[in-house]
C-alpha positions in Angstrom: 4.2 7.5 -26.5 3.3 10.1 -27.9 5.4 13.1 -28.5 3.6 15.5 -26.7 3.6 13.1 -23.7 6.7 12.0 -23.9 8.4 15.8 -24.0 6.1 16.2 -20.9 7.4 13.3 -18.8 11.2 14.4 -19.7 10.6 17.3 -18.8 9.1 16.8 -15.5 10.8 13.7 -14.6 14.5 15.4 -15.2 16.9 15.5 -12.6 17.2 19.1 -12.4 13.5 19.5 -12.4 12.9 21.7 -8.9 9.9 19.2 -8.3 12.2 15.8 -8.2 15.1 17.5 -6.5 11.9 18.4 -4.1 10.8 14.8 -3.8 14.1 13.5 -3.4 15.0 15.9 -0.5 11.5 14.9 0.8 11.9 11.4 1.1 15.1 11.7 2.2 14.1 13.2 4.8 11.4 11.2 6.1 13.8 8.6 5.6 16.8 10.2 8.2 13.9 11.3 10.1 12.8 8.0 10.3 16.2 6.0 11.3 17.2 8.6 13.5 14.1 8.2 15.8 14.7 4.5 16.0 18.5 4.1 15.7 21.9 5.3 17.3 24.7 6.9 15.3 26.8 3.5 16.4 23.7 1.3 15.1 23.7 3.5 12.0 27.4 2.6 11.4 26.7 -1.0 11.8 24.0 -0.9 9.4 27.2 -0.9 6.7 28.1 -3.9 7.3 24.2 -4.9 6.8 22.8 -8.1 7.9 25.9 -9.8 9.5 24.6 -8.5 13.2 22.3 -7.8 15.5 21.6 -4.3 14.5 21.4 -5.4 10.8 18.4 -7.9 12.0 16.8 -4.7 13.8 17.2 -2.7 9.9 15.2 -5.9 8.3 12.4 -5.9 10.9 11.8 -2.0 10.6 12.4 -1.5 6.8 8.7 -1.8 6.3 8.1 0.9 8.5 10.9 3.0 7.0 8.9 2.6 3.4 5.7 3.9 5.2 7.7 6.8 6.2 8.7 7.7 3.1 5.5 7.3 1.3 3.7 10.5 2.6 6.2 12.7 -0.2 5.8 10.2 -2.7 2.3 10.4 -2.9 1.9 14.0 -2.8 4.6 14.0 -5.5 2.1 11.6 -7.7 -1.2 13.4 -6.5 0.6 16.9 -8.1 2.0 14.8 -11.1 -1.9 13.9 -11.7 -3.0 17.2 -11.4 -0.4 18.5 -13.6 -1.2 16.0 -16.0 -4.9 16.7 -15.7 -4.3 20.5 -16.4 -2.0 19.6 -19.4 -4.9 17.6 -21.2 -7.5 20.5 -20.0 -5.3 22.9 -21.9 -5.3 21.0 -25.3 -1.4 20.7 -25.0 -2.1 16.6 -25.8 -4.0 15.7 -28.7 -6.3 12.5 -29.3 -4.1 9.8 -30.9 -6.0 9.2 -34.7 -5.9 5.1 -35.0 -6.7 5.3 -38.9 
């Protein structure tokens, strides 16, 4: 990977990066909301024993919807990343790779 791009990605995806922290927080919030709207506290505790109960089967059935609920903050993060990467290219932070 080209060094400037590697530096950019290492900086952007640093777990201490506020944008990454916000992404994780947004995904966690969306997921928590999803489960809170669909399961009781007792059912959530039963999920700890996972697929050995009817509650576990309910979890499996709801999993695709959970992924859909978590998708908006991930998609927004990707949109912002692409914008910032394009902006970095426009500012000349990345030079074309000379293959000679």
